[in-house]
C-alpha positions as CSV (number, residue, x, y, z in Angstrom):
1,M,117.7,81.6,133.7
2,K,116.5,83.9,135.9
3,V,117.0,85.4,139.3
4,G,116.8,83.1,141.8
5,D,117.9,80.0,140.3
6,L,119.9,78.0,141.9
7,V,123.3,77.4,139.5
8,T,127.4,75.9,138.9
9,L,129.5,76.4,136.7
10,S,129.1,74.5,133.5
11,S,131.6,72.0,131.4
12,Y,132.4,74.8,129.2
13,A,133.7,76.9,131.7
14,K,135.4,74.5,133.9
15,N,137.7,74.1,131.1
16,S,138.3,77.6,130.2
17,N,141.7,78.2,130.8
18,D,140.2,81.2,133.4
19,L,138.4,78.6,135.5
20,S,140.2,75.7,135.6
21,A,140.7,75.6,139.4
22,W,136.5,74.4,139.7
23,N,137.3,71.1,137.7
24,E,136.4,67.9,139.3
25,R,138.1,66.3,137.0
26,L,141.7,68.5,137.6
27,Y,141.3,69.5,141.4
28,P,138.3,65.9,142.7
29,T,138.6,67.3,146.7
30,K,137.3,70.4,145.7
31,P,132.7,70.9,146.5
32,Q,131.1,71.4,144.1
33,L,130.3,75.5,143.8
34,V,126.5,76.2,144.0
35,G,125.6,79.9,143.7
36,L,122.6,81.8,143.7
37,V,121.6,84.6,139.9
38,V,121.0,87.6,142.5
39,R,120.8,90.1,139.2
40,K,120.4,89.7,135.6
41,E,120.9,92.3,133.6
42,E,121.8,93.6,129.1
43,A,125.4,94.1,128.1
44,P,126.0,97.4,127.5
45,N,127.6,97.1,124.6
46,I,124.9,95.6,122.1
47,R,126.3,95.8,118.2
48,S,125.3,93.8,116.1
49,W,127.1,91.1,115.7
50,T,126.4,90.6,119.4
51,S,125.9,87.0,120.0
52,K,122.4,86.5,122.0
53,N,124.3,84.0,125.1
54,E,127.1,87.7,125.8
55,S,124.2,90.4,125.2
56,T,122.9,89.0,129.2
57,Y,125.1,89.0,132.0
58,Y,124.3,87.1,135.3
59,Y,125.6,87.9,138.5
60,V,126.1,84.9,140.9
61,N,126.6,84.6,145.2
62,W,128.0,81.8,145.3
63,I,127.4,79.5,149.2
64,N,131.0,77.7,148.9
65,K,133.2,80.7,150.0
66,N,135.7,79.7,147.2
67,G,134.5,80.7,144.6
68,P,135.2,82.7,141.1
69,A,134.3,86.5,141.0
70,S,134.0,86.8,137.8
71,R,134.2,84.4,134.0
72,W,137.5,85.7,133.9
73,G,138.4,84.0,137.9
74,S,139.1,85.6,141.0
75,A,141.5,88.6,141.3
76,A,140.7,90.8,142.5
77,Y,141.4,93.0,140.0
78,Y,138.0,90.8,137.8
79,R,136.1,91.8,141.1
80,K,134.6,95.3,140.1
81,N,132.9,94.5,136.4
82,A,132.0,90.1,138.0
83,Y,129.5,88.6,135.7
84,F,129.2,85.8,134.3
85,L,127.8,84.3,130.1
86,R,124.6,82.3,129.8
87,N,127.3,79.2,128.8
88,D,129.2,79.7,132.2
89,L,126.9,79.1,133.8
90,K,124.1,75.7,134.2
91,F,121.7,75.2,136.9
92,V,122.0,72.7,139.6
93,K,120.2,69.5,139.5
C-alpha cells in the first residue's frame, strides 16, 4: 500500500470493538467508507518483536465525513495520533 491508494476498512477492523460502528452487518444503512492514504511512515518505536504490520503507520483522509479518526475510533482524544495499521485497511474494489 502506498500514498494515493483508495482504501476502506477491512473486515478485521470492522469486527474490532472500536470500529464496529462502521460494520455493514450491524448498521446496514451506513454508506461504505472510502478514504485516501495521504501519508505513510515508519513507527517511531520499532523493537525486535515488532511485527511487519505494526512497523508502518498509514494516515487516511476519509471521503465520508463520519469516518473514524484512527484505529481506535473517532473520539477527539484519538485524533492526535490518528493512524491505521496495514491489517485495518484494504483496497477499494
